[in-house]
C-alpha positions as CSV (number, residue, x, y, z in Angstrom):
1,X,-13.4,-10.3,-5.4
2,X,-11.9,-12.7,-2.6
3,X,-10.2,-14.6,-5.4
4,X,-8.6,-11.3,-6.6
5,X,-7.5,-9.9,-3.7
6,X,-5.8,-13.6,-2.7
7,X,-3.9,-13.6,-6.1
8,X,-2.7,-10.5,-5.4
9,X,-1.2,-11.2,-1.9
10,X,0.1,-14.4,-2.7
11,X,2.8,-12.5,-4.7
12,X,4.0,-10.6,-1.8
13,X,4.8,-14.0,-0.4
14,X,8.8,-14.1,-1.9
15,X,9.3,-10.9,0.5
16,X,8.7,-12.5,4.0
17,X,11.5,-14.7,5.2
18,X,8.7,-16.9,7.2
19,X,4.7,-18.1,6.0
20,X,3.9,-16.8,9.3
21,X,4.6,-13.2,8.8
22,X,3.3,-13.4,5.3
23,X,-0.3,-14.2,7.3
24,X,0.2,-11.4,9.8
25,X,1.0,-9.1,6.9
26,X,-2.5,-10.3,4.6
27,X,-4.5,-10.2,7.7
28,X,-2.8,-6.4,8.5
29,X,-3.9,-5.7,4.6
30,X,-7.5,-7.2,5.3
31,X,-8.3,-5.1,8.0
32,X,-6.9,-1.7,6.4
33,X,-9.2,-2.7,3.7
34,X,-11.8,-3.6,6.0
35,X,-11.6,-0.9,8.6
36,X,-14.6,1.8,9.0
37,X,-12.3,4.6,10.2
38,X,-8.5,6.0,10.3
39,X,-7.3,5.0,13.6
40,X,-4.5,2.9,12.0
41,X,-3.7,-0.6,14.1
42,X,-6.8,0.0,16.2
43,X,-8.6,0.1,13.5
44,X,-7.3,-3.0,11.8
45,X,-8.0,-4.4,15.6
46,X,-11.7,-3.6,15.6
47,X,-12.4,-4.4,11.8
48,X,-11.0,-7.4,12.4
49,X,-12.6,-8.4,15.6
50,X,-9.2,-9.4,17.1
51,X,-8.8,-9.2,20.8
52,X,-7.0,-5.9,22.4
53,X,-4.1,-8.2,23.5
54,X,-3.0,-7.8,20.0
55,X,-2.5,-4.5,20.0
56,X,1.0,-4.4,20.7
57,X,1.8,-7.9,18.6
58,X,0.7,-6.1,15.4
59,X,2.8,-2.9,16.5
60,X,5.8,-5.2,16.7
61,X,5.1,-6.8,13.4
62,X,5.8,-2.9,11.7
63,X,9.5,-3.3,12.9
64,X,9.9,-6.9,12.5
65,X,12.8,-8.5,10.5
66,X,10.6,-10.9,9.2
67,X,10.7,-9.4,6.1
68,X,13.1,-7.3,3.5
69,X,12.0,-4.0,3.7
70,X,13.3,-2.6,0.1
71,X,11.7,-5.7,-1.7
72,X,8.4,-5.0,0.2
73,X,8.5,-1.5,-1.0
74,X,9.3,-2.4,-5.0
75,X,6.8,-5.0,-4.9
76,X,3.7,-3.3,-5.3
77,X,4.4,-1.3,-8.5
78,X,5.9,-4.9,-9.9
79,X,2.4,-6.3,-8.7
80,X,0.4,-3.2,-10.3
81,X,2.1,-3.6,-13.4
82,X,1.5,-7.2,-13.7
83,X,-2.1,-7.3,-12.7
84,X,-3.4,-4.4,-13.9
85,X,-0.8,-3.0,-16.7
86,X,-1.3,0.4,-17.6
87,X,-2.3,1.9,-21.1
88,X,0.9,3.2,-23.2
89,X,1.6,5.4,-26.1
90,X,5.0,4.9,-27.9
91,X,6.1,2.8,-24.6
92,X,5.4,5.6,-22.4
93,X,3.3,5.2,-19.6
94,X,-0.1,7.4,-19.4
95,X,-1.1,8.7,-16.1
96,X,-4.1,10.6,-15.2
97,X,-4.4,13.1,-12.4
98,X,-6.6,15.6,-11.6
99,X,-6.0,19.9,-11.0
100,X,-6.5,21.3,-7.8
101,X,-6.0,25.5,-7.1
102,X,-4.4,24.6,-4.0
103,X,-0.9,24.8,-4.4
104,X,1.4,22.1,-2.6
105,X,3.5,23.0,0.6
106,X,6.7,22.1,0.9
107,X,10.3,22.8,-0.6
108,X,10.6,23.8,-4.4
109,X,11.4,20.6,-6.8
110,X,14.1,21.7,-9.4
111,X,13.2,20.7,-12.9
112,X,9.5,20.8,-12.0
113,X,7.7,23.7,-14.0
114,X,4.5,25.4,-11.8
115,X,1.4,25.4,-14.1
116,X,-1.5,27.7,-12.9
117,X,-4.3,28.0,-14.7
118,X,-7.4,30.4,-13.3
119,X,-10.9,28.8,-14.4
C-alpha cells in the first residue's frame, strides 16, 4: 500500500517548483488519509502528530506560489487514468453512480434532463 501511494505521489512532483514544496504536499496528503475526523488542517496536525506551531505554516502552503495550481488541478485525473485505467465500451468511459431521491439544490443546469422514478 505504501509503495502504491508513493508511486502516485511521485507523479505530482513536476507540479512543484521545489522538492521541499512537494514534500509538504505529500505530508498534507498523508495527513488527509490518516485523519480521524474532518477538521481540516487541524486534523492533519493531530494525525501526523506535528507540533501546533506548524499550523500556520500548513495554512500558508495552500496559498503558496510554490506550485502551479492549474497543473495541480489537472494532475489527479491524469494520474487516475494512468494508474487505474477505466473500463470503456466503444472508446467511451463507463461511469457508475448511485441513485438518490433527494434532488440537488442549486441552479438549473441547461441540457441536463431530470429523471425521477419512485420505487
